[in-house]
N, C-alpha and C positions, 0 to 999 in steps of 0.2 A: 375546658377540659375538667372533667369531674373525677375526683379521687374518692372512693368510698371508704375512707379511713380518716382518722384524726392525725394531723401532722404534729410531729414532735422531734426529738433528737435521736431516736433509735426506733427500729421496727420491732414491735412486740404487741401485746394487747393490754388493755386495762379495763377495769370495771367502771361503768358510768352509772351513778345512782339514778333511779327513775323516781324523781321527786320534783315537784314544782318549786321547792325551796332551795334546791342546790343545782349548780351547773358546773361543778368541779370534778375533775377526774380523780379516781381513787386508784393509786397504783399499788397499794398494799391490799391484802385480803379484806373484803368487806365484812361487816357484821353479819352474822347468820340470819338476822331478822330483816336486813335491808333488801329492798328490791333493786336489783342491778341488772345491767346488760353488758356483755363483753363487747368491747369496741376494738377493732384492729387499729394499731398505731403504725405510722410509717414516717418516712422522711421525704421532704421535697426532692432531695438529691436522688433518692431511690426511684421515685415514681414519675418524675418529670423527664420527658424525652430530651436528649441532649440538644436537638435542634430547637425544640420549644424553649429551652432555657436561654438560648442565644437571642430569641425574639421576644422574650418576656419583658414587658415594659411597665406593668403595674401589679403590685401584690398587696392586698389588704389582709391584715392579720388581726383577728378579733378573738383572742383566746384567754381572756380574763386573767392576765398576768403571766402567761406561759410563753410570751413572745420570744424570750431568749432561747427556750427549748426548741421552738419551731425553727428559728434561724440557725441554731447549732446544727440542725439536720439539713441545712440548706447552704452549706459552705461552698460546694461546687456551683450551685445555682447563683449565689452572690458573685462568684468569680466569672461565671460565664454570661452574665446578663448586663452588658454595659449600659443599657438605657433604663434599667430598672428603677422605678420610684416605688418605695414601700410606704404604706400608711399603717399605723398601728395605734391602738389606744394606750394611754399611760394611766394605769390605776395608781392612785396615791400610795396604796399599801405595797406596791411592787417596786423594788429598787431598780433604778434606771441604769446604774453604772455597768452591770454585766452586759446588758444589751448594747450600750454605747461602746464598750470595749470591743465586743464582737464585731459590730458594724464598722467602727473606725479601723480595726485591724484588717478589714477587707477594703479599705479605701472609701468608705461611705461617710457622709456628713449627716448628722442628725439635726433636725430643725423643727421649729413650730411655724405657724403662719401668724404674722402680726400685720394687721391691716392688709391682708391678702398677699403679703410677700414673705418669702422664707427668712427666718430669723434664727440664727444659731446661738444667740445669747443664752447663758444659763438661766437667766430670769424668765425669758419667754418659754423656754423648754419646761421649766419647773411649773409654770402657770398653766400650761396647755394640757388638754385632755387628749387631743389627737396630735400625734407626732408623725413626722415623715423622715425618710432617709433616701439619699441618692448618692451616686458616686461623687466624690469631691470635684472631679474634673467636669462634672455636668451641672454643678450648682449654679455657676454664672450663667450658663445657657438657660437654665430653668428660671432664674430671676429675670433675665431679659424677656423671656416669653411671657411670663406672668405679668410683668410690668407693661408689656405691649398690649396684652389683652385688657388690662385695667384701664389703659388710656383710650382704648377704642370705644 
């Protein structure tokens, strides 16, 4: 399913600089000399079909530190997707706490992979670049499946 917009916490538009040196959204007015393009912004809750949300099993988010904004616009999706595994990058400059609060508030566990297995320890999470989240009640099943694949 392709959505021709950038996902965030609310539907509106933003200016995206046209520059090989920047990949960050500008939500305030751009400098008059800047080359920009207007980009529609939407939420996953608004644009994903309710039946699709129920079947959604994997979501990769790569938004250079705006993961909490994307997931704030996906509250219904998080609630409606019982098998959802989320993968996202953790940039060292971006605080993880708001994202963890949002996810744990919806019953999700945040973890890193250590030796190929899910690891919820603060140390593993702090050291990882790629993080994951799934429903707390699915974490044991995920560990058993991953461990079974590792043994095979």
